[in-house]
C-alpha positions in Angstrom: 45.7 50.8 -63.3 42.5 49.0 -62.4 44.5 46.1 -60.7 46.3 48.8 -58.6 42.9 50.3 -57.5 41.5 46.9 -56.8 44.5 46.1 -54.7 44.4 49.5 -52.9 40.6 49.0 -52.3 41.1 45.5 -50.8 43.9 46.7 -48.5 41.6 49.5 -47.3 38.8 47.1 -46.7 41.1 45.0 -44.4 40.9 47.8 -41.9 37.2 47.8 -41.5 35.9 46.4 -38.2 32.2 46.7 -39.1 30.3 46.7 -42.2 26.8 48.5 -42.2 24.2 48.6 -44.8 21.9 51.7 -44.5 18.7 51.9 -46.5 17.5 55.5 -46.0 13.8 56.2 -46.2 11.4 59.1 -45.5 10.1 58.0 -42.1 12.2 55.1 -40.8 15.6 53.8 -41.9 16.8 50.1 -42.0 20.2 49.1 -40.8 22.1 45.9 -41.1 25.6 45.5 -39.5 28.1 42.7 -39.8 31.0 42.5 -37.2 34.2 41.2 -39.0 35.8 39.7 -35.9 32.7 37.7 -34.6 30.7 37.3 -37.9 27.7 38.5 -36.0 24.9 40.2 -38.1 22.4 42.5 -36.5 19.4 44.4 -38.0 17.6 47.4 -36.6 15.5 50.4 -37.5 16.4 54.0 -37.0 13.8 56.8 -36.7 14.0 59.7 -39.3 15.4 62.5 -37.1 18.7 64.2 -36.6 18.7 63.3 -33.0 18.2 59.6 -33.7 21.1 59.5 -36.3 23.4 61.5 -33.9 22.8 59.0 -31.2 23.4 56.1 -33.3 26.7 57.5 -34.4 27.6 58.1 -30.7 26.6 54.5 -29.9 28.7 53.1 -32.8 31.8 55.0 -31.8 31.5 53.9 -28.2 30.7 50.3 -29.0 33.6 49.8 -31.3 36.1 52.1 -29.7 36.5 54.3 -32.8 37.6 51.4 -35.1 36.8 51.9 -38.8 33.1 51.3 -39.7 32.1 51.1 -43.3 28.7 52.5 -44.2 27.2 51.5 -47.5 24.2 53.5 -48.8 22.2 53.9 -51.9 23.1 57.5 -52.8 26.1 59.8 -53.5 24.6 63.0 -52.1 21.9 64.1 -49.7 21.1 64.9 -46.1 22.4 61.6 -44.9 25.8 61.8 -46.6 26.4 65.3 -45.3 25.4 64.1 -41.8 27.9 61.3 -42.0 30.7 62.7 -43.9 32.4 64.4 -41.0 32.6 61.3 -38.8 36.2 60.4 -38.7 35.6 56.7 -37.9 33.3 56.2 -40.8 34.1 55.0 -44.4 31.4 55.6 -46.8 30.6 53.6 -49.8 27.7 55.1 -52.0 26.3 52.6 -54.4 24.5 53.4 -57.6 20.8 52.4 -57.2 21.1 50.6 -60.6 23.8 48.4 -59.1 21.7 47.5 -56.1 18.7 46.8 -58.3 20.8 44.3 -60.5 22.3 42.7 -57.4 18.8 42.4 -55.8 17.5 40.5 -59.0 20.1 37.9 -58.6 18.4 36.8 -55.3 14.8 37.9 -55.8 14.0 37.0 -59.5 10.3 38.0 -58.8 11.2 41.7 -58.3 10.2 41.7 -54.7 11.7 44.5 -52.8 12.0 44.9 -48.9 13.9 47.6 -47.0 15.5 45.3 -44.3 16.7 43.0 -47.3 18.0 46.0 -49.1 20.1 47.1 -46.2 21.6 43.7 -45.9 22.2 43.4 -49.7 23.9 46.8 -49.7 26.3 45.6 -46.8 26.9 42.2 -48.4 27.5 43.6 -52.0 30.5 45.8 -50.9 31.8 43.6 -48.1 32.0 40.6 -50.3 33.4 42.5 -53.4 35.5 45.3 -51.9 37.8 45.4 -54.9 35.0 46.7 -57.1 34.0 49.6 -55.0 35.9 52.6 -53.8 35.4 54.5 -50.6 33.9 57.9 -51.1 36.2 60.8 -50.3 34.8 64.3 -49.7 36.1 67.2 -51.7 37.0 70.4 -50.1 34.1 72.7 -49.0 34.7 75.2 -52.0 34.6 72.5 -54.6 31.4 70.7 -53.0 29.7 74.1 -52.9 30.6 74.8 -56.5 29.4 71.4 -57.6 26.0 71.8 -55.8 25.7 75.4 -57.3 26.2 74.3 -60.9 23.9 71.4 -60.5 21.2 73.6 -58.9 21.6 76.2 -61.6 21.0 73.5 -64.2 17.9 72.5 -62.5 16.5 76.0 -62.6 17.4 76.3 -66.2 15.6 72.9 -66.9 12.6 74.5 -65.2 12.9 77.7 -67.3 13.0 75.7 -70.5 9.9 73.8 -69.5 8.1 77.1 -68.8 9.2 78.9 -72.0 8.1 75.8 -74.0 4.6 76.2 -72.3 4.7 79.9 -73.1 5.5 79.3 -76.7 2.6 76.8 -77.0 0.0 79.2 -75.3 1.1 82.2 -77.6 0.7 80.0 -80.7 -2.9 79.4 -79.7 -4.1 82.9 -79.9 -1.2 85.5 -80.3 1.6 83.9 -82.4 3.0 87.2 -83.6 4.3 87.9 -80.1 7.0 85.3 -80.6 8.5 87.6 -83.2 8.2 90.8 -81.0 9.1 89.8 -77.4 12.7 88.5 -78.0 13.9 85.5 -76.1 11.1 84.0 -74.0 13.2 83.5 -71.0 14.2 87.3 -70.8 13.0 90.2 -68.7 12.0 91.9 -72.0 9.6 89.1 -72.8 8.2 89.1 -69.3 7.6 92.8 -69.3 6.1 92.9 -72.8 3.6 90.0 -72.0 2.7 91.4 -68.7 1.7 94.8 -70.2 0.4 93.6 -73.6 -0.7 89.9 -73.6 -3.0 90.4 -76.5 -2.8 91.7 -80.2 -5.5 94.2 -79.6 -3.6 95.6 -76.4 -0.4 96.1 -78.3 -2.0 97.8 -81.3 -3.4 100.5 -79.1 0.2 101.5 -77.9 1.8 104.6 -79.6 5.1 103.9 -81.6 7.0 106.2 -79.2 6.2 104.1 -76.3 7.1 101.0 -78.0 10.4 102.4 -79.2 11.3 103.4 -75.6 10.3 100.0 -74.3 12.8 98.3 -76.7 15.6 100.7 -76.0 15.2 100.4 -72.2 15.6 96.6 -72.6 18.8 96.9 -74.6 17.3 96.5 -78.2 19.1 99.6 -79.8 19.0 98.7 -83.5 16.6 101.1 -85.0 15.8 99.0 -88.2 14.6 96.1 -85.9 12.5 98.3 -83.7 11.0 100.0 -86.8 10.3 96.8 -88.4 8.5 95.4 -85.3 6.4 98.5 -85.0 5.2 98.2 -88.7 4.5 94.5 -88.2 2.4 95.4 -85.0 0.5 98.1 -86.9 -0.4 95.7 -89.8 -1.0 92.5 -87.8 -4.1 90.6 -88.1 -5.5 88.5 -85.2 -5.2 84.7 -85.5 -8.6 84.4 -83.9 -11.5 86.6 -82.9 -12.9 84.1 -80.4 -12.9 86.2 -77.1 -12.9 82.9 -75.0 -9.7 81.7 -76.6 -8.1 85.2 -76.3 -9.2 85.7 -72.7 -8.0 82.3 -71.4 -4.9 82.4 -73.4 -3.9 85.7 -72.0 -4.6 84.6 -68.5 -2.4 81.6 -69.1 0.4 83.7 -70.6 0.4 85.9 -67.6 0.4 83.1 -65.2 3.4 81.4 -66.9 5.3 84.8 -67.1 4.8 85.2 -63.3 6.6 82.0 -62.8 9.5 82.7 -65.3 10.3 86.2 -63.8 11.5 84.9 -60.4 13.4 82.1 -62.1 15.4 84.7 -64.1 16.4 86.4 -60.7 17.4 83.1 -59.1 19.6 82.1 -62.1 21.3 85.4 -62.1 21.9 84.9 -58.2 23.4 81.4 -58.9 25.6 82.9 -61.7 27.0 85.4 -59.4 27.8 82.9 -56.6 29.3 80.5 -59.1 31.5 83.3 -60.6 32.7 84.3 -57.1 33.7 80.6 -56.1 35.3 79.8 -59.5 37.4 82.8 -59.6 38.9 81.8 -56.4 39.4 78.1 -57.2 43.1 77.0 -57.8 42.0 74.9 -60.9 40.1 77.7 -62.5 42.8 78.5 -65.2 42.8 74.9 -66.4 39.1 74.8 -67.3 39.0 78.4 -68.6 41.6 77.4 -71.2 39.3 75.1 -73.1 37.7 76.5 -76.2 33.9 76.8 -75.8 33.9 76.2 -72.0 33.0 79.9 -71.2 31.5 81.1 -67.9 28.8 78.5 -67.7 30.5 75.2 -68.6 34.1 75.7 -67.2 32.7 75.7 -63.6 30.7 72.6 -64.5 33.8 70.8 -65.9 35.7 71.7 -62.8 32.9 70.3 -60.6 32.8 67.1 -62.4 36.6 66.4 -62.1 37.0 67.9 -58.6 40.4 68.4 -57.0 41.2 64.9 -55.9 43.8 63.8 -58.5 43.5 60.1 -57.1 39.9 60.0 -57.9 40.3 59.1 -61.5 43.2 56.8 -62.6 42.6 57.1 -66.3 40.4 59.0 -68.8 38.6 55.6 -69.6 37.1 55.7 -66.1 35.6 59.1 -66.6 34.3 58.1 -70.1 32.6 55.2 -68.5 31.4 56.8 -65.6 29.8 59.7 -67.5 28.0 57.5 -69.9 30.0 59.1 -72.8 31.7 55.7 -73.6 29.4 53.3 -75.5 28.3 49.9 -74.2 28.7 46.8 -76.4 26.4 43.9 -75.8 27.2 40.5 -77.5 25.0 37.4 -77.6 26.0 34.8 -80.1 26.4 36.3 -83.3 24.5 39.5 -82.4 26.4 42.6 -81.4 24.6 45.7 -80.2 26.3 49.0 -79.4 24.4 51.7 -77.5 24.9 54.5 -75.1 25.2 54.0 -71.4 21.9 54.3 -69.6 23.1 54.0 -65.9 25.2 57.1 -65.4 25.0 60.6 -63.6 22.9 62.5 -66.2 24.3 66.0 -65.2 27.8 64.7 -65.8 27.0 63.2 -69.2 25.1 66.5 -70.1 28.0 68.6 -69.1 30.5 66.8 -71.4 28.0 66.7 -74.2 27.2 70.4 -74.1 30.8 71.3 -73.8 31.7 69.2 -76.9 28.8 70.9 -78.8 30.1 74.4 -77.8 33.7 73.6 -78.8 32.7 73.0 -82.3 32.1 76.8 -82.8 35.4 77.6 -81.0 37.8 74.9 -82.0 38.8 74.1 -85.6 39.9 70.6 -85.0 36.7 69.9 -83.0 34.7 71.2 -85.9 36.7 69.1 -88.4 36.2 66.0 -86.2 32.5 66.7 -85.9 32.1 67.1 -89.7 34.0 63.9 -90.4 31.6 62.0 -88.0 28.6 63.4 -89.9 30.2 62.5 -93.3 30.4 58.9 -92.0 26.6 58.9 -91.5 26.6 59.6 -87.7 23.5 61.7 -86.5 24.3 65.0 -84.7 23.9 63.6 -81.2 26.2 60.7 -81.9 28.7 62.9 -83.5 28.9 65.3 -80.6 29.1 62.3 -78.2 32.1 60.9 -80.2 33.6 64.3 -79.9 33.1 64.5 -76.2 34.7 61.2 -75.9 37.8 62.6 -77.5 37.6 65.7 -75.3 37.5 63.8 -72.1 41.1 62.4 -72.8 42.4 65.8 -73.2 40.5 67.3 -70.3 41.8 64.4 -68.1 45.4 64.9 -69.2 45.4 68.6 -68.4 43.6 68.2 -65.1 45.9 65.3 -64.0 49.2 67.3 -64.9 47.7 70.6 -63.8 48.4 72.3 -67.1 46.3 74.6 -69.3 45.1 73.5 -72.7 47.1 74.7 -75.6 45.5 74.3 -79.1 48.9 74.7 -80.9 50.5 71.9 -78.8 47.6 69.6 -79.5 47.7 70.2 -83.2 51.6 69.4 -83.2 50.7 66.1 -81.4 48.1 65.4 -84.2 50.7 66.1 -86.8 53.3 63.8 -85.2 50.6 60.9 -85.3 49.8 61.7 -88.9 46.1 62.4 -87.9 43.7 63.3 -90.7 42.4 66.1 -88.6 45.4 68.2 -89.5 44.7 68.5 -93.0 40.9 68.9 -92.4 41.6 71.6 -89.9 43.8 73.5 -92.4 41.0 73.6 -94.8 38.6 75.4 -92.4 38.4 79.1 -92.3 
């Protein structure tokens, strides 16, 4: 399969009339071009503006009569890619920054870096090794939108996690009891509670009826839990009587809560947009069928795979690309196996989180995870091993446009005599 792809890439590269290395910066961009027919190399600078980029594209089309121009750049997304992707005469080759850094070290062992040289190195790296790179093919608009939405949502969730960790730390300094009374720190209930009662003395002045109505209004309807919280509030003793610590701690808590509240609304808005797009996507049923994917992970898995069935030739490519496949380094008699550092973190995170979720919803996944732990693997390594196994299944279903069927997979395991069959039967 890799030989077929290398041949395909080489044949595509034969159609290129001009190779261009583009090093994109914040103020001025460096361009290095190589004309295949004449062997002429030119370098120039381009101002950072939409007008300058547009004029450069017009000049390139006019100069080469619409012939194919390969543009090699050091990113896979961003403003420059969106600006170039609709030009029919351009062939885009996004390069991993780690790959460029390693290629640069081969020529500049001192670690020196210069933008004009980077533009030339980008161009030469792909021009001289076209069989090792694949031209970028844009997904349809709906899939690109879904991918950007799920990645954006994850960034907001990461911000939320950071803020709730800060909130947890601030409350422990002067009002730790609140952690048992507010519910989840990233919820509207917690925000409303702490904005109204950010100190123990403030909450102890509130009548039980008011507290009971507060909890019911926020969806906490179990009377025994509400009654327990009210009793604890009444009997609670302050951690400290230092008014300086209480006053400054209260101010910090309110400041953090003020940042969390709009994030909650933004995540909800993202969820609505993701749900609308995902529901209309033709591959929705494939990724919905996987146990543990749910409303959050199914769209993320779809965004990782995309709709171009020629993008991935084998599951091994995705295992390597995502960083789930381990890296083996050998030197003499030494052998070191470690996880892959140079990979898209969001993709690796998606597979890892899905594998972790599947343990709860899928018996064979739970059995496999337990077998890894019994062999001495730590939790993260066991989940990563499960993700490695899941990728092969995900790839097969995606490639063949079929939904996942747990019964069929278990029959396949039985035919191969897998130990997971017996272990799964023991689980309840």
